[in-house]
DRENDO-712250 format. One record per residue (C-alpha): residue in three letters; x, y, z. Coordinates in pm, whole numbers, padded with zeros to 5 digits, always signed. Example, Ala and Ser with C-alpha at 12.3 -4.5 7.8 and 13.67 -1.06 7.14 Angstrom:
BEGIN
ALA+01230-00450+00780;SER+01367-00106+00714;
This chain:
BEGIN
MET-14564-00049-05913;ASN-14786-00286-06106;ALA-15163-00278-06124;THR-15454-00378-06346;LEU-15483-00170-06660;LEU-15821-00091-06818;ILE-15885+00066-07157;GLU-16236+00143-07284;LEU-16367+00313-07598;LEU-16727+00437-07563;THR-16896+00439-07905;GLU-17221+00451-08094;GLU-17378+00108-08158;LEU-17116-00121-08313;PRO-17195-00378-08587;PRO-17336-00674-08391;LYS-17211-00947-08623;ALA-16855-00814-08604;LEU-16852-00718-08235;SER-16677-01028-08102;LYS-16402-01012-08367;LEU-16348-00640-08307;ALA-16315-00696-07932;ASP-16075-00989-07972;SER-15854-00793-08212;PHE-15855-00482-07990;ALA-15759-00682-07680;SER-15503-00898-07859;THR-15307-00609-08010;ILE-15297-00409-07687;THR-15191-00714-07486;ASP-14922-00812-07737;GLU-14778-00460-07750;LEU-14764-00430-07370;LYS-14590-00765-07344;LYS-14346-00680-07623;LEU-14249-00361-07439;GLN-14223-00560-07111;PHE-14497-00364-06933;ALA-14682-00692-06878;ASP-14577-01046-06796;ALA-14577-01290-07087;ALA-14825-01514-06903;ALA-15077-01236-06831;GLU-15424-01301-06977;PRO-15655-01015-07075;ALA-16021-00982-06979;ILE-16215-00883-07291;PHE-16525-00665-07275;ALA-16756-00578-07562;SER-17110-00449-07578;PRO-17302-00261-07846;ARG-17155+00069-07721;ARG-16808-00020-07602;LEU-16484-00205-07665;ALA-16269-00261-07358;VAL-15986-00473-07224;SER-15820-00511-06885;LEU-15485-00672-06812;PRO-15349-00755-06466;GLY-14999-00680-06338;VAL-14911-00396-06577;LEU-14607-00187-06475;ALA-14620+00190-06449;ILE-14262+00214-06577;GLN-14099-00014-06829;PRO-13791-00208-06699;GLU-13452-00060-06785;GLN-13330-00172-07125;ARG-12967-00284-07163;ILE-12854-00189-07512;VAL-12544-00335-07675;ARG-12417-00176-07995;LYS-12159-00357-08206;GLY-11883-00171-08387;PRO-11590-00253-08615;ALA-11382-00567-08582;VAL-11098-00559-08329;SER-10854-00651-08607;ALA-10950-00335-08797;GLY-11000-00099-08501;MET-10645+00015-08431;LYS-10357+00109-08661;ASP-10012+00198-08530;GLY-10156+00225-08182;GLN-10423+00475-08287;PRO-10797+00424-08343;THR-10891+00394-08708;PRO-11150+00642-08842;ALA-11411+00365-08829;LEU-11349+00298-08458;ALA-11330+00668-08369;GLY-11656+00730-08556;PHE-11826+00442-08375;ALA-11718+00580-08035;ARG-11845+00927-08130;SER-12183+00785-08235;CYS-12208+00623-07891;GLY-12116+00953-07720;VAL-11808+00811-07544;ASP-11432+00794-07574;VAL-11271+00490-07742;SER-11139+00385-07402;ALA-11499+00329-07280;LEU-11560+00062-07543;THR-11545-00310-07468;THR-11502-00611-07693;LEU-11712-00920-07752;HIS-11728-01217-07989;ASP-12023-01194-08228;GLY-12002-01557-08341;LYS-11755-01485-08620;GLN-11494-01250-08480;ASP-11408-01016-08193;VAL-11566-00671-08232;TYR-11573-00348-08036;ALA-11897-00284-07852;TYR-12066-00031-07630;SER-12311-00127-07359;SER-12552+00121-07205;VAL-12866+00122-06997;LYS-13174+00298-07128;PRO-13423+00409-06861;GLY-13767+00253-06902;GLU-14050+00452-07060;THR-14354+00540-06853;LEU-14688+00379-06930;ASP-14836+00726-06980;ALA-14586+00797-07257;VAL-14669+00492-07470;LEU-15024+00378-07392;ALA-15212+00617-07624;GLY-14987+00508-07911;ILE-15054+00141-07834;VAL-15431+00202-07838;ALA-15402+00390-08168;THR-15209+00095-08315;ALA-15480-00146-08197;LEU-15748+00064-08365;LYS-15561+00062-08696;LYS-15540-00317-08687;LEU-15911-00377-08628;PRO-16070-00608-08889;ALA-16312-00337-09003;PRO-16327-00282-09380;LYS-16535+00037-09355;MET-16455+00338-09137;MET-16649+00660-09089;ARG-16597+01020-08980;TRP-16833+01211-08752;GLY-16899+01576-08678;ASP-16624+01803-08806;SER-16350+01561-08696;GLU-16099+01403-08931;HIS-16067+01098-08707;GLN-16204+00768-08839;PHE-16350+00465-08665;VAL-16614+00197-08719;ARG-16868+00416-08537;PRO-16847+00760-08372;VAL-16647+00748-08048;HIS-16761+00954-07749;GLY-16536+00850-07463;LEU-16193+00714-07372;MET-16102+00559-07038;MET-15749+00447-06951;LEU-15705+00347-06587;HIS-15396+00199-06425;GLY-15519+00079-06090;ASP-15705+00382-05953;ARG-15501+00632-06158;VAL-15606+00788-06489;VAL-15337+00736-06751;GLU-15299+01064-06933;GLY-15323+01054-07310;GLY-15548+01108-07610;VAL-15690+00885-07885;LEU-15919+00988-08173;GLY-15924+01345-08035;LEU-16051+01232-07693;SER-15871+01269-07360;SER-15861+00986-07112;GLY-16083+00996-06805;ARG-16252+00763-06555;THR-16615+00804-06661;THR-16825+00602-06902;ARG-17193+00559-06975;GLY-17413+00268-06887;HIS-17726+00135-07059;ARG-17879+00394-07290;PHE-18216+00381-07110;LEU-18178+00189-06785;SER-17882+00377-06632;SER-17904+00723-06478;GLY-17623+00884-06675;GLU-17246+00891-06638;VAL-17082+00609-06445;THR-16757+00678-06259;VAL-16516+00387-06240;PRO-16296+00417-05927;ASP-16032+00168-06040;ALA-15958-00071-06325;GLY-16044-00385-06129;SER-16400-00274-06054;TYR-16496-00189-06414;ALA-16728-00485-06487;ARG-16891-00474-06141;VAL-16959-00099-06150;LEU-17107-00117-06499;PHE-17329-00407-06394;GLU-17450-00246-06071;GLN-17475+00119-06176;GLY-17492+00106-06554;LYS-17714-00199-06614;VAL-17456-00337-06857;VAL-17315-00690-06874;ALA-16981-00578-07013;SER-16830-00915-07103;PHE-16946-01044-07442;ALA-16882-01406-07337;ALA-17069-01366-07007;ARG-17360-01192-07180;ARG-17384-01461-07446;GLU-17378-01734-07180;LEU-17649-01552-06984;ILE-17868-01523-07294;GLY-17823-01891-07377;ARG-17905-02000-07022;ARG-18218-01785-06993;LEU-18342-01892-07337;ALA-18290-02258-07247;GLU-18480-02211-06919;ALA-18771-02044-07100;ALA-18779-02318-07367;ASP-18776-02589-07101;ARG-19077-02430-06932;LEU-19264-02463-07261;GLY-19144-02818-07325;ALA-18975-02699-07645;ARG-18630-02666-07795;ILE-18476-02364-07966;ALA-18416-02354-08341;ALA-18109-02131-08374;ASP-17741-02158-08462;ASP-17439-02004-08291;ALA-17441-01708-08529;LEU-17782-01592-08401;PHE-17671-01619-08037;ASP-17358-01416-08121;GLU-17553-01151-08309;VAL-17811-01105-08034;ALA-17532-01082-07775;GLY-17396-00799-07990;LEU-17731-00619-07991;VAL-17810-00598-07620;GLU-17631-00482-07306;TRP-17890-00595-07048;PRO-18057-00909-07188;VAL-18414-00986-07087;VAL-18578-01298-07236;LEU-18950-01269-07318;GLU-19203-01514-07460;ALA-19438-01421-07744;GLY-19654-01590-08006;PHE-19830-01568-08342;GLU-20150-01705-08496;GLU-20158-02081-08564;ASP-20287-02015-08915;PHE-19936-01909-09019;LEU-19816-02266-08955;LYS-19969-02364-09290;VAL-19666-02196-09447;PRO-19356-02424-09460;GLN-19183-02388-09127;GLU-18845-02321-09289;CYS-18989-01993-09423;LEU-19124-01890-09084;ILE-18806-01985-08901;LEU-18588-01791-09144;THR-18818-01489-09120;MET-18797-01492-08740;GLN-18423-01547-08727;GLN-18303-01330-09013;ASN-18540-01036-09004;GLN-18627-01011-08636;LYS-18350-01197-08449;TYR-18610-01405-08266;PHE-18563-01761-08140;PRO-18819-02004-08291;LEU-18936-02300-08084;LEU-18981-02661-08195;ASP-19175-02942-08031;ALA-19034-03287-07957;ARG-19098-03397-08317;GLY-18920-03095-08464;ARG-19238-02912-08566;LEU-19253-02535-08530;LEU-19466-02399-08248;ASN-19659-02073-08271;ARG-19458-01948-07972;PHE-19115-01785-07989;LEU-18860-01620-07761;LEU-18706-01278-07798;VAL-18422-01105-07618;SER-18509-00748-07522;ASN-18258-00479-07426;LEU-18512-00331-07185;GLU-18629-00436-06843;ALA-18986-00338-06760;GLY-19221-00409-06473;ASP-19489-00495-06728;PRO-19326-00622-07049;SER-19659-00687-07223;HIS-19626-00378-07444;ILE-19280-00498-07557;VAL-19422-00841-07637;ARG-19722-00699-07826;GLY-19499-00468-08028;ASN-19274-00752-08136;GLU-19573-00973-08217;ARG-19718-00699-08435;VAL-19393-00659-08629;LEU-19359-01035-08675;ARG-19719-01068-08789;ALA-19644-00836-09081;ARG-19335-01038-09172;LEU-19520-01369-09157;SER-19800-01225-09367;ASP-19543-01144-09636;ALA-19410-01500-09621;ARG-19761-01642-09651;PHE-19834-01416-09948;PHE-19515-01528-10128;PHE-19597-01894-10062;GLU-19955-01864-10186;GLN-19853-01670-10497;ASP-19577-01919-10582;GLY-19826-02205-10553;LYS-20020-02065-10849;THR-19739-02149-11095;ARG-19604-02499-11150;LEU-19229-02553-11134;GLU-19233-02680-11493;ASP-19392-02354-11607;ARG-19115-02152-11440;LEU-18842-02307-11654;PRO-18860-02057-11944;ARG-18773-01778-11698;LEU-18445-01955-11622;GLY-18347-01868-11978;GLU-18331-01505-11860;VAL-18095-01589-11571;VAL-17730-01588-11677;TYR-17530-01860-11507;HIS-17203-01740-11660;ASN-17174-01540-11980;ARG-16924-01789-12126;ILE-17126-02104-12057;GLY-17483-01984-12085;THR-17800-01940-11882;GLN-17949-02146-11602;LEU-18185-02303-11858;GLU-17891-02421-12067;ARG-17733-02550-11750;ILE-18049-02747-11669;GLY-18005-02935-11997;ARG-17655-03039-11895;LEU-17768-03141-11547;GLU-18035-03369-11694;THR-17777-03549-11909;ILE-17520-03583-11632;ALA-17770-03690-11364;ALA-17921-03956-11592;SER-17573-04091-11664;ILE-17491-04113-11291;ALA-17829-04273-11215;ARG-17754-04538-11475;GLU-17422-04615-11304;LEU-17597-04633-10965;GLY-17868-04860-11101;CYS-18155-04626-11012;ASP-18439-04473-11217;GLU-18288-04255-11493;ALA-18621-04090-11571;LEU-18666-03974-11211;ALA-18309-03845-11197;ARG-18363-03656-11522;ARG-18691-03508-11394;ALA-18536-03401-11062;ALA-18245-03237-11243;ARG-18488-03058-11477;LEU-18679-02903-11186;ALA-18385-02858-10946;LYS-18333-02488-11018;ALA-18690-02383-11099;ASP-18754-02232-10755;LEU-18475-01978-10815;VAL-18732-01763-10996;SER-18999-01798-10723;ASP-19101-01504-10503;MET-19007-01683-10182;VAL-18652-01765-10293;GLY-18620-01414-10432;GLU-18688-01286-10079;PHE-18491-01561-09900;PRO-18218-01709-10123;GLU-18125-01943-09837;LEU-18448-02135-09908;GLN-18351-02247-10259;GLY-18409-02618-10287;VAL-18628-02623-09976;MET-18905-02431-10151;GLY-18854-02636-10466;MET-18928-02947-10260;TYR-19254-02802-10125;TYR-19362-02673-10467;ALA-19283-03011-10632;ARG-19505-03185-10378;HIS-19776-02925-10444;ASP-19744-02999-10819;GLY-19784-03374-10761;GLU-19429-03470-10857;ALA-19286-03802-10733;GLU-19159-03783-10375;GLU-18809-03888-10488;VAL-18806-03588-10722;ALA-18921-03349-10449;LEU-18660-03478-10204;ALA-18387-03460-10468;ILE-18463-03093-10540;GLU-18385-03010-10178;GLY-18117-03275-10132;HIS-17909-03185-10437;TYR-17763-02884-10254;HIS-17614-03116-09989;PRO-17348-03118-09860;ARG-17362-02737-09843;PHE-17066-02694-09608;ALA-16804-02899-09422;GLY-16976-03148-09195;ASP-17316-03110-09362;SER-17522-03422-09432;LEU-17499-03599-09767;PRO-17805-03619-09995;GLU-18035-03907-09905;GLY-18130-04161-10171;PRO-17979-04241-10511;ILE-18187-03987-10708;ALA-18083-03697-10484;THR-17724-03822-10492;ALA-17723-03837-10873;VAL-17854-03480-10904;SER-17620-03351-10632;LEU-17317-03504-10803;ALA-17432-03367-11138;ASP-17478-03017-10996;LYS-17135-03003-10830;LEU-16948-03168-11115;GLU-17110-02935-11369;THR-17000-02633-11165;LEU-16651-02769-11109;VAL-16584-02875-11467;GLY-16762-02580-11629;ILE-16604-02301-11428;TRP-16261-02466-11430;GLY-16289-02531-11802;ILE-16321-02159-11881;GLY-16009-02081-11680;LEU-16158-01954-11354;VAL-15953-02177-11124;PRO-15905-02112-10752;THR-15589-01918-10665;GLY-15448-01873-10315;ASP-15737-01788-10085;LYS-15955-01669-10374;ASP-16227-01909-10484;PRO-16526-01694-10594;PHE-16717-01988-10742;ALA-16655-02215-10439;LEU-16488-02484-10648;ARG-16304-02621-10345;ARG-16637-02668-10170;ALA-16788-02831-10481;ALA-16490-03068-10505;LEU-16521-03161-10139;GLY-16890-03237-10188;VAL-16811-03460-10485;LEU-16538-03639-10289;ARG-16755-03701-09983;MET-17017-03867-10202;ALA-16765-04054-10419;LEU-16609-04206-10108;THR-16938-04388-10047;LEU-17033-04486-10403;PRO-16916-04752-10653;LEU-16838-04489-10917;ASP-16529-04404-11119;LEU-16448-04037-11054;LYS-16239-03993-11368;THR-16523-04133-11580;LEU-16774-03901-11410;ILE-16557-03597-11481;GLY-16515-03703-11843;ALA-16890-03749-11887;THR-16951-03407-11735;ALA-16707-03237-11971;ALA-16874-03416-12264;ALA-17211-03259-12168;PHE-17082-02912-12263;PRO-17087-02789-12623;GLU-16768-02873-12809;GLY-16503-02606-12778;LYS-16656-02436-12472;LEU-16404-02582-12226;SER-16027-02628-12231;ALA-15906-02956-12379;THR-15729-03053-12056;VAL-16013-02976-11814;GLY-16077-03344-11732;GLU-15720-03420-11625;GLU-15687-03093-11435;VAL-16013-03131-11241;PHE-15931-03492-11153;ALA-15586-03387-11022;PHE-15750-03103-10827;CYS-15994-03347-10668;LEU-15715-03582-10560;GLU-15530-03288-10406;ARG-15843-03187-10213;LEU-15886-03551-10110;LYS-15538-03546-09958;HIS-15641-03253-09734;TYR-15973-03416-09646;LEU-15810-03744-09537;ALA-15534-03573-09337;GLY-15741-03569-09018;ASP-15764-03949-09004;TYR-15442-04080-09159;GLN-15071-04003-09168;GLY-14938-03801-09461;ASP-14708-04076-09590;GLU-14995-04327-09582;ILE-15215-04093-09788;ASP-14929-04023-10032;ALA-14864-04395-10075;VAL-15228-04463-10167;LEU-15287-04158-10386;ALA-14959-04215-10571;LEU-15144-04485-10768;VAL-15397-04219-10882;PRO-15709-04417-10785;SER-16040-04317-10942;ARG-16263-04560-10746;LEU-16271-04368-10419;ASP-16514-04593-10232;GLU-16219-04827-10167;ILE-15982-04557-10038;GLY-16075-04605-09673;ALA-16009-04979-09682;VAL-15679-04930-09866;LEU-15564-04667-09618;ASP-15655-04891-09325;ALA-15455-05172-09486;VAL-15153-04947-09542;SER-15176-04820-09184;ALA-15184-05178-09054;PHE-14892-05275-09280;LYS-14691-04977-09157;ALA-14724-05105-08800;LEU-14566-05442-08890;PRO-14199-05497-08794;GLU-14115-05583-09158;ALA-14266-05261-09297;SER-13970-05027-09259;ALA-13723-05257-09435;LEU-13968-05342-09713;ALA-14052-04975-09769;ALA-13681-04893-09796;ALA-13631-05187-10034;ASN-13920-05070-10252;LYS-13771-04721-10261;ARG-13444-04876-10377;VAL-13628-05084-10636;GLY-13804-04773-10765;ASN-13474-04590-10809;ILE-13326-04887-10998;LEU-13628-04916-11229;ARG-13625-04544-11307;LYS-13262-04572-11419;ALA-13320-04885-11626;GLU-13227-04836-11990;THR-13505-05059-12126;GLU-13856-05153-12023;PRO-13844-05459-11788;GLY-13951-05783-11954;LYS-14049-06124-11820;VAL-13824-06307-11574;ASP-13625-06592-11730;ALA-13566-06853-11459;SER-13271-07000-11653;LEU-13077-06674-11609;LEU-13104-06677-11230;CYS-12757-06770-11105;GLU-12730-06651-10744;ASP-12904-06842-10465;ALA-13053-06520-10327;GLU-13218-06424-10655;LYS-13350-06777-10700;ALA-13495-06762-10350;LEU-13661-06426-10416;PHE-13802-06548-10748;GLY-13945-06856-10579;ALA-14095-06653-10293;VAL-14256-06405-10532;ASP-14390-06691-10743;ARG-14544-06854-10436;VAL-14723-06548-10295;ALA-14824-06379-10622;PRO-15142-06586-10687;ASP-15265-06536-10330;VAL-15184-06164-10340;GLU-15375-06123-10666;ALA-15668-06323-10529;ARG-15689-06114-10215;PHE-15658-05795-10415;ALA-15940-05909-10644;ALA-16151-05980-10334;ARG-16067-05626-10210;ASP-15886-05775-09909;PHE-15612-05512-09918;ALA-15488-05579-09564;GLY-15455-05950-09643;ALA-15260-05876-09962;LEU-15012-05654-09778;SER-14971-05899-09491;LEU-14874-06168-09744;LEU-14623-05932-09903;ALA-14469-05871-09561;THR-14349-06233-09568;LEU-14107-06138-09848;LYS-13882-05938-09614;VAL-13622-06215-09564;PRO-13570-06300-09935;VAL-13575-05931-10029;ASP-13308-05849-09769;ALA-13098-06146-09882;PHE-13127-06037-10245;PHE-12997-05687-10181;ASP-12726-05818-09948;GLY-12589-06079-10187;VAL-12683-05986-10545;MET-12537-05717-10770;VAL-12835-05597-10973;MET-12630-05405-11229;ALA-12427-05708-11340;ASP-12179-05681-11627;ASP-12372-05937-11829;ALA-12654-05742-11998;ALA-12892-06040-12005;VAL-12842-06116-11633;ARG-12880-05747-11550;ALA-13203-05718-11746;ASN-13338-06036-11585;ARG-13269-05905-11234;ILE-13439-05576-11320;ALA-13738-05775-11448;LEU-13751-05964-11115;LEU-13750-05635-10921;ALA-14018-05494-11150;ARG-14239-05794-11075;LEU-14180-05745-10701;ALA-14266-05374-10725;GLY-14576-05454-10929;LEU-14709-05680-10656;PHE-14660-05417-10386;ASN-14800-05139-10602;ARG-15125-05325-10651;VAL-15230-05172-10318;ALA-15014-04862-10270;ASP-14670-04721-10341;ILE-14505-04871-10033;SER-14176-04693-10110;LEU-14333-04368-09990;LEU-14351-04512-09636;ALA-13970-04516-09618;ASP-13802-04269-09382;
C-alpha cells in the first residue's frame, strides 16, 4: 500500500527570519531519507508547510513497507576457497557467518577474480519502525545554532514542542520524537481557532487547517497571499511599497492568518529624512512604508495583522500609537544631531578604534584624504572637494541616528552635510562612497564620490591585508572580497592603473605598519577576484588568456575579452593557439634570451616567408593596438596562419648550427610578442 505521508511538529513561535530555512531543511532531510530507504519514489516532490507554530511536510506515494532488499555478500576467492577437496578455514568461516553450509554458496566475478558469494533476501522494514528515527535525524540536521530545553525535559529544539503528528494516509504512524507520541490532532490559530483540530488523513492537512484552524499552512502560499493583498491595498492608494524580500519573508514567518490593514501617522514626521522613517517602520515594527509616484514617503503605511476582526480600528490605532513613539525617537535623534556640525564630530572619531594595529577612525580619515585626493587628480576632478568629502565621510558614525540605525551611515552624513552648508558634491560623496555595498548594487555617482569610494575600499583592503588578516576559505571577517569586488567594478569603468592605486594606498600608511609585499599580494588577489567576476560573461580560457598578461588598466578588459572571443571563433584560431603554445614551450627551453632577427641567417623558404609576413603585419598590428582596436589587431594576426603552419611543417627550429637556431628562436619570440600584445593566445589551445 502507498499513501501520502504527513509529519508535523507543533511548537511555540519559531524564529521568523529562519522559518523558511528550517522548513526546507526539515522537508529535505525527511524526503531524502525516505527515498534512500526506497519508501518513496525518486521523483516524488514534498509539500512543505511552515507557520510560526509548526513545521510540516507531506510526501505522496509513500509505502507502508519497504521493498525486499536483495543482499549479496562476497567471500574469499575461488582459487583460495578449497584445498584438497575441502573448504579452507576462510571459506568455512564465511559460510558460517552467512548462516549456511558451504554448498549453499555461489560464485561471481567481482571485476578482478571469481569469488564465493551468498545471496539472500531481507524483508522490508515497516514505515512505523523507521519513521520516528528519520524525523529525529531531520531535527538534528536543522540549521539552528541555538537549541533550548523546556520544562523538566532533557530534549532540545529551537522552541518548545507540544505536538507530533505522523499520518500515513488515514492511519497514525506509531512512534515518538522529543518525548512526544504521534497522533492526528494539532492546533490551529492561537486566537481564531476553537481549539484542537483533528486531521482525518494526510492529504487533507492544509485544507483542514485552513477551514477549521484559520491557518495558511504553506509558507510559500502565505507569502504570496501577503504580497498580493499588500499590492492591492497599495494600488488603491495610488502608491508603491518600499520593502525588500527579507521583510516579506519575515512577516510571512510572523503570521498564520494574514490580514492587511492600512494606517497612518502625522505629516509633521515627514520633515525627518524618509530613510530614517522607512527603516524605523521596517526594522522595528515590520510595517510596509508607501511611496508616491516620485518616490517620496507618504504618511500612510500598511501592516499585516495576525488577527481578523469585524472592526479592526482598535488594531490600527494600537499600531499607530506604537509607531508614533518610534518616529518621535527618530525625530529627536535627527534634531539633536543637527545641533553639531560634522566637522566638529571629527575629534570623537579619535576615540573609535578602527583596528588596534592600524589606528583609530580619525587616523584612517587622514589616509582617506590623501588617497582620495590622489585618485581625484588622476580622474581630473577637484582634489579639494575629494579631500573634503573624505574628511567628513565617517563623521556621522558618532551621530545619535547612526548609533541607533547603523544601516543609515553615509545617508545621514549626506543630510547633515547639506544642513552644514557643504558643497553638494561633498554631501553626495559621503553617501555614495559606501557604494557598491553588495553584489549588483549601484556604483557611486560622480567623480568625487567615486574617488572617495575607491579610497575607502582600497584603504580597507590594503590595510587589513597588510597586517596579515587575509581571507581564508569561507572566512572573511573584514569583507575584503566584497571590498575588492567594489574596487574592480569601479576600475572596469575608469582610466586608472590599479597597480598604481594600490601602491599609492600602501604608501599612505606609516612606514613599517604593513608587510613589504602587500602591494603585489593585493593586486594578485584583485586579479583572482576579477576572474570570478568575469566568469558569468566569458569563457574561462578567454579570461585566462587576457589575465595572463597581468593587466592593470582594467577599463580595457571588456574590449580585450570581446576581441579574444571574436578571434576564438575564427577558423584560424585553433591552429594559431596551438602554434603559440608550441612557441611558448620552445622559448621557455631556450638557453639564451632571444635577440633580434638577422635576415641573412634565414635559409629555409618557410622561415623567410614567416619573417616577411610578420614584418608586413607588425606595423599595422602595433597601430591598431595603440588605437585600442584589439579585435582588429587579432584579426590581422589571424592572417599569419598559413606561414606559421608552413614554418612548423618545414623548419627544424633546434638546428645544429647555434647561430641559425638562435635566429629562429628570435623569429618565434617576435611572433609571440605580437600575439601577446593583446592576450596569451596559447591559453586558447585545447
